[in-house]
N, C-alpha and C positions, 0 to 999 in steps of 0.2 A: 435612518441615522447616518450622519456623515462625519468623516474625519477629514481634517484639512492637512495637506502636505505640500511641500514646496519642492520645485525642481531645482536641483543644485548643479552647477557646472564645476567640474574639478579644475583647479588652476595649480600653478607651481607651489611647491612646498606645502602641499595639503591645505591650502587656503581655499575658501568656498565663497562664491557669490550667490545669493539667494534671489530667485525670481519671484514674481507674484504667486500667491497661494492658489492652489488647485484643490479639487475635492476627490477623495476616494471613499467608497463605502467600506465600512468595517464595523465589527461588533466586538466589544471587550467583555470577557467573561471572568468571573471568579468561580473556580470549580469547587462544588461540594463533593468531597472525595468519598464515594460509597464503599461499603464493605462487601465481602463476598456472600453475605447473608441478605438481609432485607432492610438494613439500616444505613445511616450515614456514619462513616468512620470519623471523618474530619469535616464538620461544617465550616464553611468559609475558609477552605485551605489557602495556602499562600501560592497555589498554582494558578497562574493567570493563563488566559487563552485569547488570542485575537484571530478573528475570522475575516478574511479580506474578500471583497468583491470589486473587480476592476471593470472599467468601462472601455470597450474597444474603440469607441468614438472619441475618447479623451486623448488629445495629443501626448499628454504626459504619461498615461498608462501605456501608450504605444511603445515606449522605451522597452517594455517587456517582450515585444516581438523580436528583439535583437539580443536578448539576455540582459536583464536588469537586476538591481539589488535593492531590496526593501529594507528600510531601517525604521524603527519605532522608538521614540522616547516617551516615557510617562512622567508627567509632572516636571518637565524640563531637565531633570537630572538623571533619570534611570534609563539607560540604553538597553531596553529589554529585548529587542530584536536587532541583531547586528548582522547585516549583509546576508539577508535571505535571498538566494538566487532563484529567480523565476524566469521561465522562457515559455512563450506561447506561440504556436505554429500558425495561428489564424485568429481573426476575430471570433469565430465560432468556438474555438478552443478556449479563448479567454472567457467567453460568456458562460461556458459550461463548467468552469472551475471556481471553487471557493476554498482556497488553501487556508489552513489554520496552523498556528504554531503555539506551543506551550512555553511558559517562561515563569521565573520566580518573581512574585510581587514583593515590593519592599515593606512587607509586614510580617507578623508572626501568624502561624496557623490559628484559626478561630476568630480572627479579627475581620469584620466586614470591610471591604475595600469598595466603597459605594460610588466613588466618582473619580475621574481622572482627566487630566489635561493631556491630550494625545497629539503627537506630532509624527506623522508618517511621511517618510521621504523615499522617493525613488531616484536612483542614480544609475548611469551606465557603467560605473566602476564601483567596486567595493571600497568602503571608507575605512580610514585608519583611526578616525576620531569621531565622536558623536556629531551629528549634523546640526546646523542651525536651521531655524524655521519657525513658523507660526503653529502654536498649539491651540486647540479648542477643547472645551469641556465635552466630556463624554460620560454618560452613565455607564456603570459596570453592572452587568446582569449576573445573578447566581445561575449556575448550570450544573445539574447532577452528572457525574462522570463515573463510569466503570467500564474498563475494557480489559481483555485478556482471557485467560483460562488455559494457559500453556505450562506444562512442566510443574504442575502442583497448584495453580490458582491464578487469580487476576491481579488487577492493579492495586487492590487493597494490601497486598503483601509487599509492594514496592516502597522504597523510601523516598520516592520522588518528591512528596510534599516537604521533605526536610532538607533535601540537598539541591533541588533544581535551582539553576541560575538563569542568566540571560540565554536566549537562543542565539547561538554563535555559528556563522557560516564562514566561507573563505574570505581572507583579507587581501590576498595577492591577486592582482588583475590578470588572471590567466584564463585561457580558453579551455573548455571541457575537452576530454579525450573521447567521450562516448555519451550519447544521449539516447534515451529510449522512452517512448510514449505508447500507451495503449491506443488502439484504433478509436478515434474520436467518433466514428460513425456508429459504433457499437457500445452503447453506454454500459457501465457497471451497474448491475442491479442491486438495489437495497435489500437488506436482510434484517429481520427482527431477531437479534441474537439474544438468547437467554444468558443468564449469568454464566460466564466462563465458557461460552460457546463460540469463541473466536476461530478455532481451527476448522470445524466443519463449515462455518459461515464463510471464511476466506476461500476455502476450496469450492464451495457452492457458487460464489460469485465467479470464480475462475472458470469453472465447467461451463456455466451458462454463457459467459463471455466468449469462450473459445468456440462454443457451438454456434453462436451468432456470427462470429468472424469466418469460421470455416464452412458453415452451412449444414451442420448436422443437428438433428433434433435433440433437445434435452427438456427436462421439466423446468419449471421455474426455479430461480435461485432458492426461494424459500422451501419448495418441495425437495430439492436436492439436499439442502441443509438437514431436513428431517431424516433423510435416509443415511446421510453421512455421520450423523450422531451415532447411529447404531453401528455402522461399519468401523468407526474409529473408537468405539467404546467410550465416548465422551461423557463425562459426568457434568451435568448442568444444573442450574438452579441454586438456591440457597445452600451454602456450605459445600458447594461442589469443588472439584479439583481440576475439571477441564480435560485436557488431552495431552498425551505424552508425544515426544518427538517421533518415536518409532511408530506409534499407532496413527499419527498424522499421515505418514507415507503409506503404510500397509492398508489403512482404511480407504484412502484415496484410490489406491490401485484396485482394491476389492470392488468399489463402486464402479470404476471405469470398466473393469472386466465384466461385472454383472450386466452392465448396460451396453457392452460392446462398443465403447466409445474409442475413437482413434487418438487417444492421448497417451503420450509417454511422459512419465514423471521420474525425476531424480532429485535426491537430497544432496546438497553440498553444505559444508560447514566453514565458518569464517568468511572472510572477504575475498578469497583467492579466486572465486568463480563469478564474481560480479559482472565481468564482461560477458560471460556466457549467459547470465541472467538477462542482461540488456539485449543481447542478440535474440534471445528467445522472445522477448516482448516485441521487438521490431519485426519478428517473423510470424506474428499472429498467435504466438503462445502467451503464457502468462507465468508470473513468478509470485510466490507468497514469501514474505519475509518472516523469519523466526527470531523473536526478540526475547532475551532474558532481562526482566526488570531488575534494576539494582535493589537488593533487599529480599528478593524472592518472587517466584511466579514468573509468568512471561506472557507473550502475546504472539499471535499469528494474524497476518493481514494481507490482503491482496495489494500488490504494488501497481501504482498507476504510472509512475515515471521514475527514471534513474538519471541523474547527471553525474558522470564520473569525472574526477579531476586528476590531473597529472601527478599529484602528490600522493595518490592512493585513496583519498577521501572520496565520499559520495554524498550527494544530496538526494534523498529518497522520499517520494510522496507515496503514502499508502492509504487505503480506504478501509474504514470499519464502522461499526455502530458505536457511537461514543457513549451511549447510556444503555448498557446491556440490562435486560430484565424489565424494561418499562413497557413492553408490548407494542412497540412501534418500530416498523422497519425504517432503517435510516442508513445513510452513507455520509461520512465526513472525511475530508481529506486532511491528513496529518503530515507535516513536513519535518523530517529530521536530517541533521547533518552528521554523518558518520565518519569518525577518524579512520585513518589507515589501519589501525589495530582493531577496528570493529566496535569501539566504544562510542557512545554519545551521551549527552547530559541526561541521565535517568536510566541507562541501561546499556546493553551491548548486543551485537548481532550474533545469534547462534549460527545462522546460515540462511540458506534459501531453498525453497522447494520449486524447482523449475519444471514447467510443463511445456511440452511442444506438441504440435499436431503430427501424428504419424501419417505422412503423406503417401505412404506406400505399404499399407498393412498386409497386402498379399505377397510381399517379398519376405517369405518366412525364413529363408536361409541367409538373408542379409547380404546377398551379392550385388545389390543395386538394380536388379531387374527381376521381373516376374516371368517364370518359364517353367520348364520341365522339372527343374530341381525342387520347386515348391509343390508341384503335383506329387512328386515322390515323397515329400515330407507329409503331405496329407494322407497319402496311402499308409505311411508308416504309423499314423496316429488314428487310423480308421476306427470308428465306433463311438459309443457314448462317452462323454466327458465325466471325470470323477465328480465334478461340482461346478457351479456357475462361475464362468470366467477362468476355468482351470486349463483350457485347451487354447493355445495360441493358433492352432490350425482350424479352430471353429470360427471361420471368418464371418459367417452370417449370424452367429450368436444364438443358434437354435439348441445348443446343448449337446450336440454331437458332431462328429467329423465324417463327411460323406460327400455325395455327388454334388450337392449344392455348393459346397466349399471349392470344389474343383471348377465349378462354373464361375465362381468369384475370381479364381486365378485366371481363367481364360478371358474373362471380361476385363481384366487389368493387365493383359499380356504386353510385355515389352519393358523397356527401360523405365525406371522410376523417375518421377519429377526431380529436378535438381533442387537441393535445398537452397 
């Protein structure tokens, strides 16, 4: 399936000249809004979704190597995607990415939106007015959607199908203040999420990803997901409530301790620490976004990229399974543009769960080096640990503090690596 879009050149007074049409792959969907049980809450909801696939060999798509803005018009009149900022680091990065955005279709809930005339435009600057260009006919595919399971339930509790409008990004041509991407050489693994299983699934993706990046062994993301459900006390399946914010952190820490993984996790709230989140991603760690849906329930998902803007807003791409409970492992990229106050169309940011690699686990006293002070701390904690993961001094994870842990200190003697 192909969408036609034109390359526009910006000229004075926001007038545009349209060049010949080019092609970009895309798929347009109308979401069947699933409930938290086993049925469809809103068949043919007014939530539309477009999934893009760009061609790194196309000169027009190469605008996105220097930060470009994607705009979409439906049926010539409805500017449903306004200034979606995308940046790709390389042709490989572009080839591996299929970003999607959700928007409000110009219909009522329950009405099939079976066809559309679609105009997709890429420009090097954000637009103040809808673009001109050539539209082509596109079929619209129904797609079952359910995501979430945070703070009481999933997407069925949200009022997104009733309030969602156009996807709106930045309008002012300004450069980002911070950009973060996960390591492209280490793909994010797909997880088959059960209904309301977003929290353990997002943490499972994160743990396997960081293991791949840092070179420590983990189970598969699906295996980790199964264990994390228990550690987080997650309620999954029909009629479930998912995971609480507190259990999201404590369950993640419990799993990390039980498996002696070099991962440190902190939870932050609001947008204040988004720069720390970006730094963690760029340093080989990972971040999970915590979302409250407008209307109720919420979502947790692994972040793939952050673009931070000078006005305090951010464009965030996260990865999840878009149809929980269908028995299929899947990853889909969702892009949201978050206002400085943490709100976006359909929800708000609760905060972030920021994971970093502990590059010096033998520095038990936190003085920046491994030495005699750490041996003394091991001697002070000598003996069996009260429970799995309960002893920081149990460096080898065998359930007790003893000579083997002193050998770990000796093997890592000296200054810790610089962050």
